[in-house]
Structure formats: structure tokens, C-alpha cells
C-alpha positions as CSV (number, residue, x, y, z in Angstrom):
1,M,-0.2,0.0,-0.2
2,H,1.5,3.3,1.1
3,M,4.7,1.6,2.9
4,A,8.1,1.2,1.7
5,G,8.6,-0.7,-1.4
6,T,4.9,-0.2,-2.7
7,R,3.7,-1.2,-5.8
8,L,0.6,1.1,-5.9
9,R,1.7,2.3,-9.4
10,T,1.4,-1.1,-10.8
11,F,-2.0,-1.6,-9.6
12,A,-2.8,2.0,-10.8
13,E,-2.0,0.5,-14.3
14,K,-5.1,-2.1,-13.7
15,P,-3.2,-5.4,-14.6
16,A,-6.0,-7.4,-13.5
17,P,-9.7,-7.0,-14.1
18,V,-10.4,-7.1,-10.3
19,Q,-8.2,-5.7,-7.6
20,I,-8.5,-6.0,-4.2
21,C,-6.4,-4.8,-0.9
22,W,-6.3,-6.4,2.3
23,L,-4.1,-6.3,5.5
24,A,-1.2,-3.7,6.0
25,Y,-3.3,-0.5,6.7
26,P,-7.1,-1.2,6.5
27,G,-8.2,2.2,5.0
28,T,-8.1,3.2,1.5
29,T,-5.4,3.3,-1.1
30,G,-7.0,6.3,-2.7
31,V,-6.0,4.5,-5.9
32,D,-8.9,4.1,-8.5
33,G,-7.7,1.0,-9.9
34,I,-8.5,-0.7,-6.8
35,D,-11.8,-2.0,-6.9
36,Y,-12.1,-3.4,-3.4
37,R,-11.0,-3.3,0.0
38,V,-11.6,-5.8,2.6
39,T,-13.2,-4.9,6.3
40,D,-15.2,-6.4,8.9
41,P,-18.4,-5.3,10.9
42,Y,-16.2,-3.9,13.7
43,L,-13.8,-1.7,11.5
44,D,-16.8,-0.7,9.4
45,P,-19.9,-1.0,11.1
46,P,-22.8,-1.3,8.7
47,G,-24.4,1.7,7.4
48,A,-21.4,3.9,8.8
49,P,-19.9,6.6,6.3
50,L,-17.2,4.8,4.0
51,P,-14.9,7.4,3.0
52,Y,-12.9,5.1,0.7
53,A,-11.8,5.1,-2.9
54,E,-12.6,1.4,-3.1
55,A,-15.8,-0.6,-2.5
56,S,-16.1,-2.5,0.6
57,L,-16.3,-6.1,1.4
58,W,-17.2,-7.4,4.6
59,L,-15.7,-10.3,6.5
60,P,-18.2,-11.8,8.7
61,H,-16.0,-12.0,12.0
62,C,-12.5,-10.3,11.9
63,F,-10.0,-8.5,9.5
64,W,-7.2,-10.5,11.0
65,C,-6.2,-14.1,10.6
66,Y,-3.2,-14.3,13.2
67,D,-0.3,-16.9,13.1
68,P,2.4,-16.2,15.9
69,G,5.1,-18.1,13.9
70,G,5.5,-21.0,16.1
71,V,4.6,-21.3,19.8
72,G,7.7,-19.0,20.8
73,P,8.0,-18.2,24.8
74,S,5.5,-19.8,27.2
75,V,3.1,-17.4,28.8
76,G,4.5,-17.2,32.5
77,E,3.1,-16.3,35.7
78,L,1.7,-12.6,36.2
79,P,4.9,-10.7,36.8
80,A,2.7,-8.6,39.4
81,L,2.9,-11.4,41.6
82,A,6.5,-11.7,42.1
83,Q,7.3,-7.9,41.5
84,G,4.9,-6.1,44.1
85,H,3.9,-3.8,41.3
86,V,1.9,-3.6,38.2
87,T,3.6,-3.2,35.0
88,F,1.9,-1.7,31.9
89,G,3.4,-1.7,28.9
90,C,3.1,-0.9,25.0
91,F,5.1,-2.5,21.9
92,N,3.4,-0.5,19.4
93,N,5.4,1.6,16.6
94,F,6.4,4.4,18.5
95,M,5.1,6.7,15.4
96,K,1.5,5.9,16.8
97,L,2.5,7.6,19.9
98,N,1.6,11.2,20.8
99,R,1.2,13.9,23.6
100,E,-2.5,12.9,24.3
101,V,-1.6,8.9,24.5
102,F,1.1,9.7,26.9
103,A,-1.2,12.1,29.1
104,L,-4.0,9.3,29.0
105,W,-1.5,6.7,30.2
106,A,-0.1,8.9,32.9
107,R,-3.5,9.1,34.4
108,V,-3.5,5.0,34.5
109,L,-0.2,4.9,36.2
110,V,-0.8,7.9,38.5
111,A,-4.0,6.0,39.7
112,T,-2.1,2.8,40.1
113,R,0.0,3.1,42.9
114,G,3.5,2.1,42.4
115,S,2.9,1.0,38.8
116,R,5.4,0.9,36.1
117,L,5.4,1.7,32.1
118,L,7.6,-0.7,29.8
119,L,7.6,0.8,26.4
120,R,9.1,-0.1,23.1
121,A,11.0,3.1,21.6
122,P,14.4,3.8,19.9
123,E,17.0,5.5,21.7
124,G,17.4,9.2,21.8
125,W,14.9,11.8,21.2
126,A,12.0,9.4,21.4
127,R,12.7,8.1,24.7
128,D,13.4,11.6,26.1
129,F,10.1,12.7,24.6
130,A,8.2,10.1,26.1
131,S,9.7,10.3,29.4
132,G,9.5,14.3,29.5
133,V,5.6,14.5,28.6
134,L,5.1,11.6,31.2
135,E,6.9,13.3,33.8
136,E,4.8,16.4,33.2
137,H,1.8,14.3,33.8
138,G,2.8,13.1,37.2
139,V,5.2,9.9,36.3
140,A,8.5,9.6,37.7
141,R,11.3,9.0,35.0
142,E,12.6,6.0,37.3
143,H,8.9,4.2,36.6
144,V,9.3,4.3,33.1
145,E,11.8,1.5,31.2
146,F,12.5,1.3,27.6
147,V,13.3,-1.5,25.3
148,G,14.6,-1.3,21.4
149,M,14.0,-3.4,18.4
150,Q,14.6,-7.2,19.1
151,N,14.4,-10.5,17.3
152,R,10.8,-12.0,17.5
153,H,11.4,-14.6,20.3
154,D,13.0,-11.9,22.5
155,Y,10.5,-9.8,21.7
156,L,7.4,-12.0,22.5
157,A,9.4,-12.9,25.5
158,T,9.7,-9.5,26.9
159,H,5.8,-9.7,27.3
160,R,6.5,-11.7,30.3
161,K,7.5,-8.4,32.0
162,V,4.0,-6.9,31.4
163,D,0.7,-7.3,33.3
164,I,-1.4,-5.1,31.0
165,A,-1.0,-3.6,27.8
166,L,-2.3,0.1,26.9
167,D,-3.3,0.5,23.5
168,S,-2.3,3.5,21.3
169,F,-5.0,6.1,19.6
170,P,-6.3,7.3,17.2
171,Y,-4.3,4.4,15.4
172,N,-4.5,1.1,17.5
173,G,-2.2,-1.3,17.5
174,H,-2.9,-4.2,15.2
175,T,-0.5,-7.4,15.1
176,T,1.3,-6.0,18.2
177,S,-2.2,-6.3,20.1
178,L,-2.5,-9.8,18.7
179,D,1.1,-10.8,19.9
180,A,0.0,-9.3,23.4
181,F,-2.8,-11.7,23.7
182,W,-0.9,-14.6,22.4
183,M,1.5,-13.9,25.4
184,G,-1.4,-13.6,27.7
185,V,-1.3,-9.8,28.1
186,P,-4.7,-8.1,28.0
187,V,-4.9,-4.9,25.7
188,V,-6.8,-2.1,27.2
189,T,-8.2,0.0,24.0
190,L,-10.0,3.3,23.2
191,V,-12.1,3.1,20.2
192,G,-11.5,5.6,17.6
193,D,-13.5,7.5,15.0
194,T,-11.6,6.0,11.9
195,V,-10.9,2.4,10.7
196,A,-7.2,2.2,12.0
197,G,-8.5,3.0,15.4
198,R,-11.3,0.3,15.8
199,A,-8.9,-2.6,15.7
200,G,-8.6,-3.0,19.4
201,L,-12.6,-3.2,19.4
202,C,-12.7,-5.8,16.6
203,Q,-10.0,-8.1,18.4
204,A,-11.6,-7.6,22.0
205,H,-15.0,-8.7,20.8
206,N,-13.9,-11.6,18.6
207,L,-12.1,-13.0,21.8
208,G,-15.3,-12.3,23.8
209,L,-13.5,-9.5,26.2
210,P,-15.9,-6.6,25.2
211,E,-14.9,-5.4,28.7
212,L,-11.4,-4.4,27.4
213,V,-12.8,-1.6,25.2
214,A,-13.5,2.0,26.2
215,S,-15.5,4.4,24.5
216,T,-13.8,7.3,26.2
217,P,-10.9,8.4,28.0
218,D,-12.3,8.2,31.5
219,Q,-13.5,4.8,31.0
220,F,-10.0,3.7,29.4
221,V,-8.7,4.9,33.0
222,D,-11.4,3.1,34.7
223,I,-10.8,-0.3,32.7
224,A,-7.1,-0.4,33.1
225,T,-7.1,0.7,36.9
226,A,-9.7,-1.9,37.6
227,L,-7.7,-4.8,35.8
228,A,-4.6,-3.6,37.9
229,G,-6.3,-3.8,41.3
230,D,-7.7,-7.3,40.8
231,L,-4.7,-9.6,40.3
232,P,-6.2,-12.8,40.9
233,K,-8.7,-12.0,37.9
234,L,-5.9,-10.5,35.8
235,S,-3.7,-13.9,36.5
236,A,-6.6,-16.0,35.6
237,L,-7.1,-14.0,32.5
238,R,-3.3,-14.1,31.7
239,Q,-3.3,-18.0,31.9
240,A,-6.6,-18.2,29.5
241,L,-5.8,-15.9,26.7
242,R,-3.7,-18.1,24.7
243,A,-6.4,-20.6,24.5
244,R,-9.1,-18.0,24.1
245,L,-7.1,-16.6,21.1
246,V,-6.6,-20.2,19.6
247,G,-10.3,-20.7,19.8
248,S,-11.5,-17.7,18.4
249,P,-12.4,-16.5,14.9
250,L,-8.7,-14.6,15.0
251,M,-6.8,-18.0,14.5
252,D,-9.6,-19.9,12.6
253,A,-7.4,-20.2,9.3
254,A,-9.8,-22.5,7.7
255,G,-13.0,-20.7,8.2
256,F,-10.9,-17.4,7.5
257,T,-10.1,-18.9,4.2
258,R,-13.5,-19.6,3.3
259,D,-14.9,-16.3,4.4
260,M,-12.0,-14.8,2.1
261,E,-12.8,-16.9,-1.0
262,G,-16.5,-16.0,-0.3
263,L,-15.5,-12.6,-0.9
264,F,-13.3,-13.2,-4.0
265,R,-16.4,-15.0,-5.6
266,E,-18.5,-11.9,-4.7
267,A,-16.0,-9.7,-6.4
268,W,-15.8,-11.9,-9.5
269,R,-19.6,-12.4,-10.0
270,R,-20.2,-8.5,-9.5
271,Y,-17.3,-8.1,-12.5
272,C,-19.1,-10.6,-14.5
273,S,-22.3,-9.3,-14.3
274,G,-21.1,-5.8,-14.8
275,V,-22.0,-4.6,-11.4
276,T,-19.2,-2.2,-9.6
């Protein structure tokens, strides 16, 4: 799509009679040559405005089909039980973070006595910026820890230090949130107004965990602090999340394939009948 190494100019030349975009960024390419984009009922609720260059095709359950790339590290015990404090975390791309995100996260940390934040961020200005904004909102610098880029095994293993993940907004975590769930870490998310900010809503509902979804900043703080204040519940959720993910539509590869094939057939029938 619009990332490095894009081939959108090729698609603009319309080399195929029907062209469909899926994955990567879930919004629009803005390219007239792309006929359809794939979505789901959570990213684009039926009846909601569709500000896209492409027509939309709805999968019945979810936009994602997750594969962790092997079992990887075990989930492990809830770190708060050994550490004596709750550790919040976020391993999303740092480009998704901003002052508003850090200000809201700070409210969560300040309300959760003794809590820490583990954040993935490059060395230098990014860490200075994050620490500075958090400090402005009452979070001591010594309560913030950073980690850089890691290989996949180490990246997944680092989740064993995190009790609760805090999602970014207005652009939610996508695959990173699924990685967190795989490692037993619940992700508290704030629903946005655009498709990129509704990933957390989709994933939580497909996991049967709508209680992780906030519609307002105040609700986000309430959900995160309530989780942090009930370690037995949080520990039980941690041990159940991986199996819950495996049993959900998010990891039903066969079902997802059938659903996607159905969209391909629908798009082809429309083309053959002259319907756009």
C-alpha cells in the first residue's frame, strides 16, 4: 500500500480485471484502480460512512487471521505477583504515540500506586520525549523503562514482564496487540472514529472480551485501573488468553480462508455481471 517498496503504481495501471486490497493499512489506497478493500463489521459498522476510494467487502468476523509464527515463549506467571507492582506496557510502533496518548497513560499510572511502564522506543529523542511528557503528567522517570527492537523470540518473551498492555490511539495496535494476547497480556483499547482506531474493538469482541474496550478516555482509565486492582482476576485472564485466542475467529485459518474466498467470488460475480 503506502509503505516502503509499494507497488501501487503497478495496480494503478489495472493489470487485473478485479483488484482487492487487504491487510497492512485497513483504510483506503486512494487508487481508482483498486476495486475493493476488505473490512469487517467492527472496523466499518454497517451503515457507517465509507470514505474510501474502493468499494468495501465485509468479512463476517474479523479483518485479521493471526499466526504467531510458532509457539514461541510460554506465557509465564503474572509478573505483578513477583514484582509487587503492576507493569503496563506498549510495544506498538512509536509513530503511533503522541502527547495525548502519554497524557492518558499517565492518568492510569498515577491512579495505580507503584505501577511501571515498559515501552518500546528507539534510543534518543523518542525516549526523551516519552519520559518528558509522562513526567509532566506526574509519572517519575524511574517508573518508565524502555526496550529497543528485538528478534521475534525476545520480543515475545519481553511480554512476560508486562501485566497489562495500553493501546495507542487514534491508531490502535494491530498485530502487536495480537502478539500481546498470545502472550497472555490483555490490551485495554480506546475506540477511535476511523478504521485504524477500531482494531482493538474488533479483536476484543472476537475474543469475547468487550470489557477491555473503552469509548471515552475516562472509561479507559477505569478499565485499566480496575484490572490492575484485581490481580487474581488478571492472573486467571493471563493463563486463559492464549487458548481463548486459539479458539477464536482470529486464529481460525480454515474458516477465514472460506470467508475470504467468498469475498473473491462475490467480487468476481459482480465483475462478470457488470456490477461495480
